[in-house]
TORKOL-4160 file (C-alpha; in steps of 0.2 Angstrom, whole numbers, padded with zeros to 4 digits, m for minus):
280
<pt num="1" X="0573" Y="0777" Z="0246"/>
<pt num="2" X="0560" Y="0767" Z="0257"/>
<pt num="3" X="0568" Y="0754" Z="0269"/>
<pt num="4" X="0560" Y="0736" Z="0267"/>
<pt num="5" X="0554" Y="0729" Z="0284"/>
<pt num="6" X="0544" Y="0713" Z="0278"/>
<pt num="7" X="0547" Y="0703" Z="0262"/>
<pt num="8" X="0535" Y="0689" Z="0258"/>
<pt num="9" X="0541" Y="0678" Z="0243"/>
<pt num="10" X="0530" Y="0665" Z="0234"/>
<pt num="11" X="0522" Y="0659" Z="0249"/>
<pt num="12" X="0510" Y="0644" Z="0246"/>
<pt num="13" X="0500" Y="0636" Z="0261"/>
<pt num="14" X="0491" Y="0620" Z="0257"/>
<pt num="15" X="0480" Y="0609" Z="0268"/>
<pt num="16" X="0478" Y="0593" Z="0260"/>
<pt num="17" X="0470" Y="0596" Z="0244"/>
<pt num="18" X="0465" Y="0614" Z="0248"/>
<pt num="19" X="0477" Y="0628" Z="0243"/>
<pt num="20" X="0473" Y="0642" Z="0256"/>
<pt num="21" X="0487" Y="0654" Z="0250"/>
<pt num="22" X="0494" Y="0652" Z="0232"/>
<pt num="23" X="0511" Y="0660" Z="0227"/>
<pt num="24" X="0508" Y="0676" Z="0238"/>
<pt num="25" X="0522" Y="0689" Z="0237"/>
<pt num="26" X="0522" Y="0706" Z="0246"/>
<pt num="27" X="0533" Y="0720" Z="0253"/>
<pt num="28" X="0530" Y="0732" Z="0268"/>
<pt num="29" X="0542" Y="0747" Z="0270"/>
<pt num="30" X="0546" Y="0755" Z="0287"/>
<pt num="31" X="0533" Y="0767" Z="0293"/>
<pt num="32" X="0519" Y="0761" Z="0281"/>
<pt num="33" X="0501" Y="0756" Z="0286"/>
<pt num="34" X="0497" Y="0741" Z="0274"/>
<pt num="35" X="0481" Y="0732" Z="0273"/>
<pt num="36" X="0477" Y="0715" Z="0267"/>
<pt num="37" X="0459" Y="0713" Z="0261"/>
<pt num="38" X="0448" Y="0700" Z="0252"/>
<pt num="39" X="0431" Y="0691" Z="0254"/>
<pt num="40" X="0429" Y="0678" Z="0268"/>
<pt num="41" X="0439" Y="0663" Z="0265"/>
<pt num="42" X="0452" Y="0672" Z="0254"/>
<pt num="43" X="0467" Y="0666" Z="0264"/>
<pt num="44" X="0471" Y="0682" Z="0274"/>
<pt num="45" X="0472" Y="0675" Z="0291"/>
<pt num="46" X="0482" Y="0660" Z="0284"/>
<pt num="47" X="0494" Y="0672" Z="0277"/>
<pt num="48" X="0496" Y="0681" Z="0294"/>
<pt num="49" X="0499" Y="0664" Z="0302"/>
<pt num="50" X="0513" Y="0660" Z="0290"/>
<pt num="51" X="0521" Y="0677" Z="0292"/>
<pt num="52" X="0521" Y="0675" Z="0311"/>
<pt num="53" X="0527" Y="0657" Z="0312"/>
<pt num="54" X="0511" Y="0649" Z="0317"/>
<pt num="55" X="0511" Y="0639" Z="0300"/>
<pt num="56" X="0526" Y="0632" Z="0291"/>
<pt num="57" X="0522" Y="0636" Z="0273"/>
<pt num="58" X="0521" Y="0622" Z="0260"/>
<pt num="59" X="0533" Y="0633" Z="0249"/>
<pt num="60" X="0540" Y="0651" Z="0250"/>
<pt num="61" X="0550" Y="0662" Z="0262"/>
<pt num="62" X="0547" Y="0677" Z="0274"/>
<pt num="63" X="0561" Y="0690" Z="0278"/>
<pt num="64" X="0559" Y="0702" Z="0292"/>
<pt num="65" X="0570" Y="0717" Z="0295"/>
<pt num="66" X="0583" Y="0709" Z="0283"/>
<pt num="67" X="0583" Y="0692" Z="0291"/>
<pt num="68" X="0575" Y="0677" Z="0283"/>
<pt num="69" X="0564" Y="0670" Z="0297"/>
<pt num="70" X="0553" Y="0657" Z="0287"/>
<pt num="71" X="0558" Y="0647" Z="0272"/>
<pt num="72" X="0553" Y="0631" Z="0264"/>
<pt num="73" X="0559" Y="0627" Z="0247"/>
<pt num="74" X="0557" Y="0609" Z="0244"/>
<pt num="75" X="0568" Y="0599" Z="0232"/>
<pt num="76" X="0566" Y="0604" Z="0214"/>
<pt num="77" X="0557" Y="0621" Z="0218"/>
<pt num="78" X="0573" Y="0631" Z="0217"/>
<pt num="79" X="0582" Y="0625" Z="0202"/>
<pt num="80" X="0584" Y="0642" Z="0193"/>
<pt num="81" X="0590" Y="0650" Z="0209"/>
<pt num="82" X="0602" Y="0637" Z="0214"/>
<pt num="83" X="0608" Y="0630" Z="0198"/>
<pt num="84" X="0624" Y="0621" Z="0200"/>
<pt num="85" X="0621" Y="0616" Z="0218"/>
<pt num="86" X="0617" Y="0598" Z="0220"/>
<pt num="87" X="0614" Y="0596" Z="0202"/>
<pt num="88" X="0602" Y="0611" Z="0202"/>
<pt num="89" X="0591" Y="0603" Z="0216"/>
<pt num="90" X="0591" Y="0612" Z="0233"/>
<pt num="91" X="0581" Y="0610" Z="0249"/>
<pt num="92" X="0581" Y="0624" Z="0261"/>
<pt num="93" X="0571" Y="0626" Z="0277"/>
<pt num="94" X="0571" Y="0639" Z="0290"/>
<pt num="95" X="0557" Y="0640" Z="0303"/>
<pt num="96" X="0558" Y="0652" Z="0318"/>
<pt num="97" X="0544" Y="0649" Z="0331"/>
<pt num="98" X="0531" Y="0663" Z="0335"/>
<pt num="99" X="0540" Y="0668" Z="0351"/>
<pt num="100" X="0557" Y="0670" Z="0342"/>
<pt num="101" X="0548" Y="0680" Z="0329"/>
<pt num="102" X="0540" Y="0691" Z="0342"/>
<pt num="103" X="0557" Y="0694" Z="0350"/>
<pt num="104" X="0564" Y="0700" Z="0333"/>
<pt num="105" X="0550" Y="0714" Z="0334"/>
<pt num="106" X="0534" Y="0707" Z="0326"/>
<pt num="107" X="0518" Y="0707" Z="0336"/>
<pt num="108" X="0500" Y="0703" Z="0332"/>
<pt num="109" X="0483" Y="0703" Z="0338"/>
<pt num="110" X="0469" Y="0690" Z="0333"/>
<pt num="111" X="0453" Y="0690" Z="0325"/>
<pt num="112" X="0445" Y="0682" Z="0340"/>
<pt num="113" X="0451" Y="0692" Z="0356"/>
<pt num="114" X="0463" Y="0681" Z="0366"/>
<pt num="115" X="0465" Y="0691" Z="0382"/>
<pt num="116" X="0469" Y="0682" Z="0399"/>
<pt num="117" X="0451" Y="0686" Z="0403"/>
<pt num="118" X="0452" Y="0682" Z="0422"/>
<pt num="119" X="0467" Y="0693" Z="0424"/>
<pt num="120" X="0467" Y="0712" Z="0426"/>
<pt num="121" X="0471" Y="0724" Z="0412"/>
<pt num="122" X="0488" Y="0728" Z="0421"/>
<pt num="123" X="0492" Y="0709" Z="0422"/>
<pt num="124" X="0488" Y="0706" Z="0404"/>
<pt num="125" X="0501" Y="0719" Z="0399"/>
<pt num="126" X="0514" Y="0714" Z="0412"/>
<pt num="127" X="0514" Y="0696" Z="0405"/>
<pt num="128" X="0519" Y="0702" Z="0388"/>
<pt num="129" X="0533" Y="0712" Z="0396"/>
<pt num="130" X="0541" Y="0696" Z="0402"/>
<pt num="131" X="0545" Y="0691" Z="0384"/>
<pt num="132" X="0560" Y="0702" Z="0385"/>
<pt num="133" X="0564" Y="0698" Z="0404"/>
<pt num="134" X="0582" Y="0693" Z="0407"/>
<pt num="135" X="0579" Y="0685" Z="0424"/>
<pt num="136" X="0581" Y="0666" Z="0426"/>
<pt num="137" X="0576" Y="0653" Z="0439"/>
<pt num="138" X="0591" Y="0658" Z="0450"/>
<pt num="139" X="0588" Y="0676" Z="0450"/>
<pt num="140" X="0569" Y="0675" Z="0452"/>
<pt num="141" X="0571" Y="0662" Z="0467"/>
<pt num="142" X="0582" Y="0673" Z="0477"/>
<pt num="143" X="0573" Y="0689" Z="0471"/>
<pt num="144" X="0589" Y="0696" Z="0463"/>
<pt num="145" X="0578" Y="0704" Z="0449"/>
<pt num="146" X="0569" Y="0717" Z="0459"/>
<pt num="147" X="0575" Y="0731" Z="0448"/>
<pt num="148" X="0570" Y="0723" Z="0432"/>
<pt num="149" X="0553" Y="0719" Z="0439"/>
<pt num="150" X="0551" Y="0737" Z="0444"/>
<pt num="151" X="0556" Y="0743" Z="0427"/>
<pt num="152" X="0543" Y="0732" Z="0419"/>
<pt num="153" X="0529" Y="0738" Z="0430"/>
<pt num="154" X="0534" Y="0756" Z="0427"/>
<pt num="155" X="0534" Y="0753" Z="0408"/>
<pt num="156" X="0517" Y="0745" Z="0410"/>
<pt num="157" X="0510" Y="0760" Z="0419"/>
<pt num="158" X="0517" Y="0772" Z="0406"/>
<pt num="159" X="0509" Y="0762" Z="0392"/>
<pt num="160" X="0492" Y="0761" Z="0401"/>
<pt num="161" X="0493" Y="0780" Z="0403"/>
<pt num="162" X="0498" Y="0783" Z="0385"/>
<pt num="163" X="0484" Y="0773" Z="0378"/>
<pt num="164" X="0471" Y="0779" Z="0390"/>
<pt num="165" X="0468" Y="0763" Z="0400"/>
<pt num="166" X="0475" Y="0769" Z="0417"/>
<pt num="167" X="0457" Y="0771" Z="0424"/>
<pt num="168" X="0453" Y="0752" Z="0421"/>
<pt num="169" X="0471" Y="0745" Z="0425"/>
<pt num="170" X="0464" Y="0735" Z="0440"/>
<pt num="171" X="0448" Y="0729" Z="0431"/>
<pt num="172" X="0446" Y="0711" Z="0425"/>
<pt num="173" X="0449" Y="0710" Z="0406"/>
<pt num="174" X="0433" Y="0702" Z="0403"/>
<pt num="175" X="0423" Y="0715" Z="0412"/>
<pt num="176" X="0429" Y="0729" Z="0399"/>
<pt num="177" X="0417" Y="0734" Z="0385"/>
<pt num="178" X="0421" Y="0726" Z="0368"/>
<pt num="179" X="0430" Y="0741" Z="0361"/>
<pt num="180" X="0441" Y="0743" Z="0376"/>
<pt num="181" X="0446" Y="0724" Z="0375"/>
<pt num="182" X="0452" Y="0727" Z="0357"/>
<pt num="183" X="0462" Y="0742" Z="0363"/>
<pt num="184" X="0469" Y="0731" Z="0377"/>
<pt num="185" X="0474" Y="0717" Z="0365"/>
<pt num="186" X="0484" Y="0730" Z="0355"/>
<pt num="187" X="0492" Y="0737" Z="0371"/>
<pt num="188" X="0498" Y="0720" Z="0375"/>
<pt num="189" X="0506" Y="0718" Z="0358"/>
<pt num="190" X="0514" Y="0735" Z="0360"/>
<pt num="191" X="0521" Y="0729" Z="0377"/>
<pt num="192" X="0533" Y="0717" Z="0367"/>
<pt num="193" X="0541" Y="0733" Z="0359"/>
<pt num="194" X="0537" Y="0728" Z="0341"/>
<pt num="195" X="0543" Y="0736" Z="0325"/>
<pt num="196" X="0529" Y="0728" Z="0315"/>
<pt num="197" X="0511" Y="0727" Z="0322"/>
<pt num="198" X="0500" Y="0715" Z="0314"/>
<pt num="199" X="0481" Y="0717" Z="0317"/>
<pt num="200" X="0469" Y="0703" Z="0312"/>
<pt num="201" X="0452" Y="0711" Z="0309"/>
<pt num="202" X="0453" Y="0723" Z="0324"/>
<pt num="203" X="0436" Y="0731" Z="0320"/>
<pt num="204" X="0427" Y="0714" Z="0320"/>
<pt num="205" X="0411" Y="0715" Z="0330"/>
<pt num="206" X="0412" Y="0734" Z="0333"/>
<pt num="207" X="0398" Y="0747" Z="0330"/>
<pt num="208" X="0401" Y="0762" Z="0319"/>
<pt num="209" X="0407" Y="0773" Z="0333"/>
<pt num="210" X="0419" Y="0760" Z="0340"/>
<pt num="211" X="0426" Y="0758" Z="0322"/>
<pt num="212" X="0429" Y="0777" Z="0321"/>
<pt num="213" X="0438" Y="0777" Z="0338"/>
<pt num="214" X="0448" Y="0762" Z="0333"/>
<pt num="215" X="0454" Y="0771" Z="0317"/>
<pt num="216" X="0460" Y="0785" Z="0328"/>
<pt num="217" X="0468" Y="0773" Z="0340"/>
<pt num="218" X="0478" Y="0764" Z="0327"/>
<pt num="219" X="0484" Y="0781" Z="0320"/>
<pt num="220" X="0489" Y="0786" Z="0338"/>
<pt num="221" X="0499" Y="0770" Z="0342"/>
<pt num="222" X="0507" Y="0770" Z="0325"/>
<pt num="223" X="0514" Y="0788" Z="0327"/>
<pt num="224" X="0518" Y="0787" Z="0345"/>
<pt num="225" X="0528" Y="0771" Z="0344"/>
<pt num="226" X="0535" Y="0774" Z="0327"/>
<pt num="227" X="0527" Y="0758" Z="0321"/>
<pt num="228" X="0524" Y="0750" Z="0304"/>
<pt num="229" X="0507" Y="0742" Z="0304"/>
<pt num="230" X="0500" Y="0727" Z="0293"/>
<pt num="231" X="0481" Y="0725" Z="0295"/>
<pt num="232" X="0468" Y="0713" Z="0289"/>
<pt num="233" X="0451" Y="0721" Z="0289"/>
<pt num="234" X="0433" Y="0720" Z="0281"/>
<pt num="235" X="0428" Y="0737" Z="0286"/>
<pt num="236" X="0432" Y="0746" Z="0270"/>
<pt num="237" X="0430" Y="0764" Z="0278"/>
<pt num="238" X="0443" Y="0760" Z="0290"/>
<pt num="239" X="0455" Y="0752" Z="0277"/>
<pt num="240" X="0453" Y="0766" Z="0265"/>
<pt num="241" X="0455" Y="0779" Z="0278"/>
<pt num="242" X="0472" Y="0773" Z="0286"/>
<pt num="243" X="0481" Y="0763" Z="0273"/>
<pt num="244" X="0495" Y="0768" Z="0262"/>
<pt num="245" X="0494" Y="0753" Z="0251"/>
<pt num="246" X="0482" Y="0738" Z="0250"/>
<pt num="247" X="0484" Y="0720" Z="0244"/>
<pt num="248" X="0469" Y="0710" Z="0239"/>
<pt num="249" X="0467" Y="0691" Z="0240"/>
<pt num="250" X="0454" Y="0681" Z="0232"/>
<pt num="251" X="0454" Y="0662" Z="0234"/>
<pt num="252" X="0471" Y="0662" Z="0240"/>
<pt num="253" X="0478" Y="0672" Z="0225"/>
<pt num="254" X="0483" Y="0690" Z="0225"/>
<pt num="255" X="0472" Y="0699" Z="0212"/>
<pt num="256" X="0477" Y="0717" Z="0215"/>
<pt num="257" X="0489" Y="0729" Z="0224"/>
<pt num="258" X="0489" Y="0748" Z="0225"/>
<pt num="259" X="0484" Y="0764" Z="0234"/>
<pt num="260" X="0466" Y="0765" Z="0241"/>
<pt num="261" X="0460" Y="0775" Z="0226"/>
<pt num="262" X="0467" Y="0762" Z="0214"/>
<pt num="263" X="0459" Y="0748" Z="0224"/>
<pt num="264" X="0442" Y="0756" Z="0224"/>
<pt num="265" X="0442" Y="0758" Z="0206"/>
<pt num="266" X="0450" Y="0741" Z="0201"/>
<pt num="267" X="0437" Y="0730" Z="0192"/>
<pt num="268" X="0444" Y="0713" Z="0198"/>
<pt num="269" X="0442" Y="0719" Z="0216"/>
<pt num="270" X="0424" Y="0725" Z="0213"/>
<pt num="271" X="0420" Y="0708" Z="0205"/>
<pt num="272" X="0428" Y="0699" Z="0220"/>
<pt num="273" X="0418" Y="0708" Z="0233"/>
<pt num="274" X="0401" Y="0711" Z="0224"/>
<pt num="275" X="0401" Y="0697" Z="0211"/>
<pt num="276" X="0401" Y="0697" Z="0192"/>
<pt num="277" X="0384" Y="0702" Z="0185"/>
<pt num="278" X="0379" Y="0689" Z="0172"/>
<pt num="279" X="0372" Y="0694" Z="0155"/>
<pt num="280" X="0354" Y="0691" Z="0153"/>
């Protein structure tokens, strides 16, 4: 039986009168690569932002590794589930911040690369390692955390070696070719020791050869680090090649879910991407 890692239930995200995500539910099991696809403006990145704590949803909940991390059920929304409590009206809100969610084991990249561009490759990864540092002001001031600092640096060097970035470890991040910057952003996320890696359009701006290399890279890190991967992507070759299952959003609503073969032959998905042909 598959073990659930991420459970999203009835998530709605509304900005004023615009409903960016509408009653979205999904599950990801440990060890899977799951993709979220849809046309531009479908609500994919908004869904990512809710899951990672950037946005508090208008309604719905998110559970990660058995723990509820995001929840907002306003008054009157949970009458059936909580019948008998407060006359059937219940308000429940849980909002973990992005840093706390990352510490639980969820790391992400961004559609627009967000490296520390003036720092070296090594320094970018070392910064991420500090998320789990146990030092405090006292131990840092009196240099009592030297063993921990050495361990973090050793782990950074090991990660660079595994991901083939050792040769550029001292290069400034902004000087790297675009494809390597994408790899570095993924490496920085891996430095937080995640269970679930979320990739927001990792192939954006890549040429065909870079996309092929990225596909291989994602498989490599997934197997090497025993990860579950959740990816948003427009490059259908990449999505169909690496995904175990796919969810499809259109105008904030989920219109299909299934295996790559099922999604490729789903008429609703074809219509959303290619448009519906009008009768002459």
